[in-house]
C-alpha positions as a Markdown table, in Angstrom:
| # | Residue | x | y | z |
|---|---|---|---|---|
| 1 | Met | 45.0 | -46.7 | 70.4 |
| 2 | Asp | 48.3 | -45.0 | 70.8 |
| 3 | Asp | 50.0 | -47.3 | 68.2 |
| 4 | Val | 50.3 | -45.8 | 64.8 |
| 5 | Ala | 51.7 | -47.5 | 61.7 |
| 6 | Pro | 55.3 | -46.3 | 61.0 |
| 7 | Gly | 54.4 | -45.2 | 57.5 |
| 8 | Val | 51.5 | -43.1 | 58.7 |
| 9 | Ser | 53.6 | -41.5 | 61.4 |
| 10 | Ala | 56.4 | -40.5 | 59.0 |
| 11 | Ser | 53.8 | -39.1 | 56.6 |
| 12 | Val | 52.3 | -36.9 | 59.3 |
| 13 | Glu | 55.8 | -35.7 | 60.4 |
| 14 | Val | 56.6 | -34.7 | 56.8 |
| 15 | Asp | 53.3 | -32.9 | 56.4 |
| 16 | Asp | 54.0 | -31.0 | 59.6 |
| 17 | Glu | 57.4 | -30.0 | 58.4 |
| 18 | Arg | 56.0 | -28.7 | 55.1 |
| 19 | Ala | 53.3 | -26.7 | 56.9 |
| 20 | Ala | 56.0 | -25.2 | 59.1 |
| 21 | Val | 58.3 | -24.1 | 56.3 |
| 22 | Ser | 55.7 | -23.2 | 53.6 |
| 23 | Pro | 55.1 | -19.5 | 53.4 |
| 24 | Arg | 51.8 | -18.1 | 54.4 |
| 25 | Pro | 49.7 | -16.5 | 51.6 |
| 26 | Pro | 50.2 | -12.7 | 51.5 |
| 27 | Glu | 47.5 | -10.7 | 53.3 |
| 28 | Glu | 45.2 | -8.8 | 51.1 |
| 29 | Glu | 46.1 | -5.2 | 50.9 |
| 30 | Pro | 43.3 | -2.9 | 52.3 |
| 31 | Val | 41.1 | -1.4 | 49.6 |
| 32 | Leu | 41.6 | 2.2 | 50.9 |
| 33 | Lys | 45.4 | 1.7 | 50.8 |
| 34 | Arg | 45.2 | 0.3 | 47.2 |
| 35 | Ile | 43.1 | 3.3 | 46.1 |
| 36 | Gly | 45.5 | 5.7 | 47.8 |
| 37 | Ser | 48.4 | 4.0 | 46.1 |
| 38 | Leu | 46.7 | 4.2 | 42.7 |
| 39 | Leu | 45.9 | 7.9 | 43.2 |
| 40 | Leu | 49.5 | 8.6 | 44.1 |
| 41 | Lys | 50.7 | 6.8 | 41.0 |
| 42 | Ala | 48.2 | 8.7 | 38.9 |
| 43 | Leu | 49.5 | 12.0 | 40.2 |
| 44 | Thr | 53.1 | 11.0 | 39.6 |
| 45 | Ala | 52.2 | 9.9 | 36.1 |
| 46 | Ala | 50.6 | 13.3 | 35.6 |
| 47 | Ser | 53.8 | 14.9 | 36.7 |
| 48 | Leu | 55.2 | 14.1 | 33.2 |
| 49 | Phe | 52.7 | 16.6 | 31.7 |
| 50 | Gly | 53.5 | 19.0 | 34.5 |
| 51 | Cys | 57.2 | 18.9 | 33.6 |
| 52 | Tyr | 56.3 | 19.5 | 30.0 |
| 53 | Ala | 54.0 | 22.4 | 30.9 |
| 54 | Leu | 56.5 | 23.9 | 33.3 |
| 55 | Val | 59.4 | 23.8 | 30.9 |
| 56 | Ser | 57.2 | 25.2 | 28.1 |
| 57 | Ser | 56.2 | 28.1 | 30.3 |
| 58 | Leu | 59.7 | 28.9 | 31.3 |
| 59 | Ala | 60.8 | 28.6 | 27.7 |
| 60 | Glu | 58.3 | 31.2 | 26.7 |
| 61 | Ile | 59.9 | 33.7 | 29.1 |
| 62 | Gly | 63.2 | 33.6 | 27.4 |
| 63 | Pro | 64.1 | 34.5 | 23.8 |
| 64 | Arg | 63.3 | 31.9 | 21.1 |
| 65 | Thr | 64.9 | 34.0 | 18.3 |
| 66 | Ala | 67.2 | 31.1 | 17.5 |
| 67 | Ala | 64.3 | 28.8 | 16.6 |
| 68 | His | 64.2 | 29.6 | 12.9 |
| 69 | His | 68.0 | 29.4 | 12.6 |
| 70 | Asn | 68.0 | 26.0 | 14.3 |
| 71 | Ala | 65.2 | 24.8 | 12.1 |
| 72 | Gly | 67.5 | 25.5 | 9.1 |
| 73 | Val | 70.2 | 23.5 | 10.9 |
| 74 | Val | 67.9 | 20.6 | 11.3 |
| 75 | Trp | 66.8 | 20.8 | 7.7 |
| 76 | Arg | 70.4 | 20.8 | 6.4 |
| 77 | Ile | 71.2 | 17.8 | 8.6 |
| 78 | Gln | 68.3 | 16.0 | 7.1 |
| 79 | Glu | 69.5 | 16.8 | 3.6 |
| 80 | Ile | 72.9 | 15.4 | 4.5 |
| 81 | Leu | 71.2 | 12.2 | 5.7 |
| 82 | His | 69.1 | 12.1 | 2.5 |
| 83 | Leu | 65.9 | 11.9 | 4.5 |
| 84 | Pro | 62.7 | 12.4 | 2.4 |
| 85 | Ser | 61.2 | 15.9 | 2.3 |
| 86 | Glu | 58.3 | 16.4 | 4.6 |
| 87 | Ala | 57.0 | 19.0 | 2.3 |
| 88 | Trp | 57.0 | 16.6 | -0.7 |
| 89 | Leu | 55.2 | 13.9 | 1.3 |
| 90 | Gln | 52.6 | 16.4 | 2.6 |
| 91 | Ser | 51.9 | 17.4 | -1.0 |
| 92 | Leu | 51.1 | 13.8 | -1.7 |
| 93 | Val | 48.4 | 13.5 | 1.0 |
| 94 | Leu | 46.9 | 16.9 | 1.0 |
| 95 | Pro | 44.3 | 16.0 | -1.7 |
| 96 | Tyr | 42.9 | 13.3 | 0.7 |
| 97 | Thr | 41.1 | 15.5 | 3.2 |
| 98 | Ala | 39.7 | 12.5 | 5.1 |
| 99 | Leu | 43.2 | 11.2 | 5.8 |
| 100 | Ile | 44.3 | 14.7 | 6.9 |
| 101 | His | 41.4 | 14.9 | 9.3 |
| 102 | Val | 42.4 | 11.5 | 10.8 |
| 103 | Leu | 46.0 | 12.6 | 11.2 |
| 104 | Asn | 45.0 | 15.9 | 12.8 |
| 105 | Glu | 42.7 | 14.1 | 15.3 |
| 106 | Tyr | 45.4 | 11.5 | 16.1 |
| 107 | Tyr | 47.9 | 14.3 | 16.7 |
| 108 | Ala | 45.5 | 16.2 | 18.9 |
| 109 | Leu | 43.9 | 13.3 | 20.9 |
| 110 | Ala | 46.2 | 10.3 | 21.1 |
| 111 | His | 49.3 | 11.8 | 22.7 |
| 112 | Phe | 48.6 | 12.4 | 26.4 |
| 113 | Pro | 45.7 | 10.0 | 26.9 |
| 114 | Ala | 47.6 | 7.0 | 25.5 |
| 115 | Thr | 50.6 | 7.7 | 27.7 |
| 116 | Leu | 48.5 | 8.2 | 30.8 |
| 117 | Leu | 46.4 | 5.1 | 30.2 |
| 118 | Phe | 49.6 | 3.1 | 29.7 |
| 119 | Ala | 51.0 | 4.4 | 33.0 |
| 120 | Leu | 47.8 | 3.5 | 34.8 |
| 121 | Trp | 47.7 | 0.0 | 33.2 |
| 122 | Ile | 51.2 | -0.6 | 34.4 |
| 123 | Ala | 50.2 | 0.7 | 37.9 |
| 124 | Leu | 47.2 | -1.7 | 38.1 |
| 125 | Asn | 48.5 | -4.8 | 36.4 |
| 126 | His | 52.3 | -4.7 | 36.8 |
| 127 | Arg | 52.7 | -3.1 | 40.2 |
| 128 | Glu | 56.1 | -4.6 | 40.7 |
| 129 | Ser | 57.4 | -2.9 | 37.5 |
| 130 | Trp | 55.7 | 0.5 | 38.1 |
| 131 | Val | 58.7 | 2.3 | 39.6 |
| 132 | Arg | 61.1 | 1.3 | 36.9 |
| 133 | Val | 58.7 | 2.0 | 34.1 |
| 134 | Trp | 57.7 | 5.4 | 35.5 |
| 135 | Ala | 61.3 | 6.3 | 36.2 |
| 136 | Ser | 62.4 | 5.3 | 32.7 |
| 137 | Leu | 59.6 | 7.3 | 31.1 |
| 138 | Thr | 60.4 | 10.3 | 33.3 |
| 139 | Met | 64.1 | 10.1 | 32.5 |
| 140 | Met | 63.4 | 9.9 | 28.8 |
| 141 | Thr | 61.0 | 12.9 | 29.1 |
| 142 | Leu | 63.6 | 14.9 | 31.0 |
| 143 | Leu | 66.2 | 14.3 | 28.3 |
| 144 | Cys | 63.8 | 15.6 | 25.7 |
| 145 | Leu | 62.9 | 18.6 | 27.8 |
| 146 | Val | 66.6 | 19.5 | 28.3 |
| 147 | Val | 67.1 | 19.6 | 24.5 |
| 148 | Asp | 63.9 | 21.5 | 24.1 |
| 149 | Ala | 65.0 | 24.1 | 26.5 |
| 150 | Val | 68.5 | 24.7 | 25.1 |
| 151 | Phe | 67.9 | 24.1 | 21.4 |
| 152 | Pro | 64.6 | 25.8 | 20.3 |
| 153 | Val | 63.5 | 24.7 | 16.8 |
| 154 | Ala | 60.6 | 26.2 | 14.8 |
| 155 | Pro | 58.3 | 23.4 | 13.5 |
| 156 | Pro | 57.9 | 23.0 | 9.7 |
| 157 | Arg | 54.6 | 24.9 | 9.8 |
| 158 | Leu | 56.4 | 27.9 | 11.3 |
| 159 | Tyr | 59.4 | 27.7 | 9.0 |
| 160 | Pro | 58.5 | 29.6 | 5.8 |
| 161 | Pro | 61.3 | 28.3 | 3.5 |
| 162 | Leu | 59.7 | 24.8 | 3.6 |
| 163 | Gly | 56.3 | 26.1 | 2.4 |
| 164 | Met | 54.4 | 23.5 | 4.4 |
| 165 | Ile | 50.7 | 23.9 | 5.3 |
| 166 | Asp | 49.6 | 24.0 | 8.9 |
| 167 | Thr | 46.9 | 21.3 | 8.5 |
| 168 | Leu | 45.5 | 21.9 | 12.0 |
| 169 | Ser | 44.7 | 25.5 | 11.4 |
| 170 | Arg | 43.3 | 24.8 | 7.9 |
| 171 | Phe | 41.3 | 21.6 | 8.5 |
| 172 | Gly | 40.9 | 21.6 | 12.3 |
| 173 | Pro | 41.0 | 21.1 | 15.1 |
| 174 | Asp | 43.0 | 24.4 | 15.4 |
| 175 | Leu | 44.9 | 23.5 | 18.6 |
| 176 | Tyr | 47.4 | 26.3 | 18.6 |
| 177 | Gly | 44.7 | 28.8 | 17.7 |
| 178 | Asn | 43.3 | 28.1 | 21.2 |
| 179 | His | 45.0 | 30.6 | 23.6 |
| 180 | Ala | 45.1 | 28.1 | 26.5 |
| 181 | Val | 46.8 | 25.4 | 24.4 |
| 182 | Ser | 49.3 | 27.9 | 22.9 |
| 183 | Gln | 50.2 | 29.0 | 26.5 |
| 184 | Val | 50.9 | 25.4 | 27.6 |
| 185 | Ala | 52.6 | 24.1 | 24.4 |
| 186 | Asp | 56.0 | 25.4 | 23.5 |
| 187 | Gln | 55.5 | 26.0 | 19.8 |
| 188 | Tyr | 59.2 | 26.5 | 19.2 |
| 189 | Gly | 60.2 | 23.3 | 20.9 |
| 190 | Ala | 59.9 | 20.9 | 17.9 |
| 191 | Met | 63.2 | 19.2 | 18.8 |
| 192 | Pro | 62.8 | 16.4 | 19.9 |
| 193 | Ser | 59.2 | 15.2 | 19.4 |
| 194 | Leu | 57.7 | 14.1 | 22.7 |
| 195 | His | 54.7 | 12.9 | 20.7 |
| 196 | Phe | 56.8 | 10.3 | 19.0 |
| 197 | Gly | 59.1 | 9.5 | 21.9 |
| 198 | Trp | 56.2 | 8.7 | 24.2 |
| 199 | Ser | 54.5 | 6.6 | 21.5 |
| 200 | Val | 57.7 | 4.5 | 21.1 |
| 201 | Phe | 57.9 | 4.1 | 24.8 |
| 202 | Val | 54.3 | 3.0 | 25.1 |
| 203 | Ala | 54.7 | 0.5 | 22.2 |
| 204 | Trp | 57.9 | -0.9 | 23.9 |
| 205 | Gly | 56.0 | -1.2 | 27.2 |
| 206 | Val | 53.0 | -3.0 | 25.8 |
| 207 | Ile | 55.3 | -5.4 | 23.9 |
| 208 | Arg | 57.4 | -6.0 | 27.0 |
| 209 | Tyr | 54.7 | -6.4 | 29.6 |
| 210 | Ala | 51.5 | -7.6 | 27.7 |
| 211 | Thr | 52.9 | -11.1 | 27.1 |
| 212 | His | 49.5 | -12.6 | 27.7 |
| 213 | Leu | 48.4 | -11.0 | 24.4 |
| 214 | Arg | 51.0 | -13.1 | 22.6 |
| 215 | Arg | 51.4 | -12.0 | 19.0 |
| 216 | Phe | 48.6 | -9.3 | 19.3 |
| 217 | Arg | 50.8 | -7.2 | 21.5 |
| 218 | Trp | 53.0 | -6.3 | 18.5 |
| 219 | Leu | 50.0 | -4.3 | 17.2 |
| 220 | Ala | 51.2 | -1.7 | 19.6 |
| 221 | Ile | 53.7 | -0.7 | 16.9 |
| 222 | Leu | 50.8 | 0.9 | 15.0 |
| 223 | His | 50.8 | 3.7 | 17.7 |
| 224 | Pro | 54.3 | 5.1 | 16.8 |
| 225 | Val | 53.7 | 4.5 | 13.1 |
| 226 | Met | 50.5 | 6.6 | 13.3 |
| 227 | Thr | 52.1 | 9.2 | 15.5 |
| 228 | Leu | 55.1 | 9.5 | 13.1 |
| 229 | Ala | 52.7 | 10.2 | 10.2 |
| 230 | Ala | 50.6 | 12.5 | 12.3 |
| 231 | Val | 53.5 | 14.7 | 13.5 |
| 232 | Thr | 55.3 | 15.0 | 10.2 |
| 233 | Leu | 52.5 | 15.3 | 7.7 |
| 234 | Thr | 50.7 | 17.9 | 9.8 |
| 235 | Ala | 53.9 | 20.0 | 9.6 |
| 236 | Asn | 54.5 | 19.9 | 13.4 |
| 237 | His | 57.8 | 18.0 | 13.4 |
| 238 | Tyr | 60.8 | 17.0 | 11.3 |
| 239 | Trp | 62.1 | 13.5 | 10.8 |
| 240 | Leu | 65.1 | 14.3 | 12.9 |
| 241 | Asp | 62.9 | 15.4 | 15.9 |
| 242 | Cys | 61.4 | 11.9 | 15.9 |
| 243 | Ile | 64.8 | 10.1 | 15.5 |
| 244 | Val | 66.3 | 11.9 | 18.4 |
| 245 | Ala | 63.2 | 11.3 | 20.6 |
| 246 | Ala | 63.3 | 7.6 | 19.7 |
| 247 | Leu | 67.0 | 7.3 | 20.7 |
| 248 | Phe | 66.1 | 8.8 | 24.0 |
| 249 | Val | 63.8 | 5.9 | 24.8 |
| 250 | Pro | 66.6 | 3.3 | 25.2 |
| 251 | Ala | 68.8 | 6.0 | 26.8 |
| 252 | Gly | 66.2 | 6.6 | 29.5 |
| 253 | Ile | 65.7 | 2.9 | 30.1 |
| 254 | Trp | 69.5 | 2.4 | 30.3 |
| 255 | Leu | 70.0 | 5.3 | 32.7 |
| 256 | Thr | 67.2 | 4.1 | 34.9 |
| 257 | Asp | 68.5 | 0.5 | 35.0 |
| 258 | Thr | 72.0 | 1.8 | 35.7 |
| 259 | Trp | 70.7 | 3.8 | 38.6 |
| 260 | Phe | 68.9 | 0.8 | 40.1 |
| 261 | Arg | 72.0 | -1.4 | 39.7 |
| 262 | Arg | 74.3 | 1.1 | 41.3 |
| 263 | Thr | 72.2 | 2.3 | 44.2 |
| 264 | Ser | 71.0 | 0.4 | 47.3 |
| 265 | Pro | 67.3 | -0.1 | 48.2 |
| 266 | Glu | 67.9 | 1.9 | 51.3 |
| 267 | Leu | 69.1 | 5.0 | 49.4 |
| 268 | Arg | 66.2 | 4.7 | 47.0 |
| 269 | Ala | 63.8 | 4.4 | 50.0 |
| 270 | Arg | 65.2 | 7.6 | 51.5 |
| 271 | Leu | 64.8 | 9.5 | 48.2 |
| 272 | Arg | 61.3 | 8.2 | 47.6 |
| 273 | Lys | 59.4 | 10.8 | 49.8 |
| 274 | Pro | 61.4 | 13.8 | 48.6 |
| 275 | Leu | 60.8 | 12.8 | 45.0 |
| 276 | Ile | 57.0 | 12.4 | 45.7 |
| 277 | Val | 57.0 | 15.8 | 47.4 |
| 278 | Ile | 58.5 | 17.3 | 44.2 |
| 279 | Ala | 56.3 | 15.3 | 41.8 |
| 280 | Ile | 52.9 | 16.2 | 43.4 |
| 281 | Pro | 53.0 | 20.0 | 42.9 |
| 282 | Ile | 54.4 | 19.5 | 39.4 |
| 283 | Ser | 51.6 | 17.1 | 38.6 |
| 284 | Leu | 49.0 | 19.5 | 40.0 |
| 285 | Phe | 50.5 | 22.3 | 37.8 |
| 286 | Gly | 50.1 | 19.9 | 34.8 |
| 287 | Leu | 46.5 | 19.1 | 35.7 |
| 288 | Leu | 45.8 | 22.8 | 36.2 |
| 289 | Ser | 47.2 | 23.4 | 32.7 |
| 290 | Ile | 45.0 | 20.7 | 31.3 |
| 291 | Ala | 42.0 | 22.2 | 33.0 |
| 292 | Thr | 42.6 | 25.6 | 31.5 |
| 293 | Ile | 42.4 | 24.1 | 28.1 |
| 294 | Phe | 38.8 | 22.8 | 28.6 |
| 295 | Val | 37.5 | 25.5 | 30.8 |
C-alpha cells in the first residue's frame, strides 16, 4: 500500500509546493472598520467645503475694494483674447425663461452634491486610489482659494459696466439673497471658478476610473459643459475664471503625483494623522456652514 506511481507522487509534490507558495486570500475587513473608514473619508471630503467656507469667511473680514477694479482687469484680458462677451450671450438666452430656470437650478444644486458624491464613489469603489484623488482635488482647491484670497474679483452680476442681469435674483432661486448663503459664499471671489474647476475634476475622475462604463463614461463631459453655461449665463463668472480653474486641475494632479514620487511611504504615514487632525475640524466647520443654510 505504500507504493505510489511516480507520476502521481510528482503531481502531489507539485501541488504541495503550489499550496505553500500561493498567497492566502485577504481576510475580510470588519464591517465596523469599513464604516469608520468611510465616515472618515466623508469628513475629509467635506473638508473641501470647509476650506472654501473658512477662506470666504476670512476674506469677508478684509477689504474687497479692489474687486471691481480687478473685474475690469479680467474683462480687458478677455477682450485681448477675443473671448465672446458674456453679456451678449446672456441677451440671447434671456427670452427663454425655461432654460434660465434650468441653468439657475444647475448652478445652485449640482456643485457641491456632485463633487461629494464623486468623492464617496471613489472611496467606495476605488479605495486604492482614494488618497491620490482626494489629495489632487484638495491641491486644486487650495490653488483656487489662494487666488481667491489675494485677487478679489466682482462677478459680472456685480460689475455694473457689463449691464448683465442677476438671473438668480430675478428668476430664482435667489441664493445670495439668503443671508446664510451670503455669509458662507465670498461674492467677490469670482476668480477662479470653483464651480467649473470641480466639475472638470469630476469629469476627469469619472472618465479615468469608470472604465467599466466603456464609452458611456465620456458623458461625464456634460457636467462641465452644463456648469460652464450655468456660471457664465447667470452672470456669476467670467470665461477667464473658468479657464484658470480648469488649468488648476492638471496642476493639482501634477503636484500631487510629484509629492507621491518624491516622498517615502514612511513620511506620508507620519503626516497622515496630523493632516486628519487638521481636516476634521475644517470639515465640521464646513458642515456647520451647510447646516446654517437649511436651518
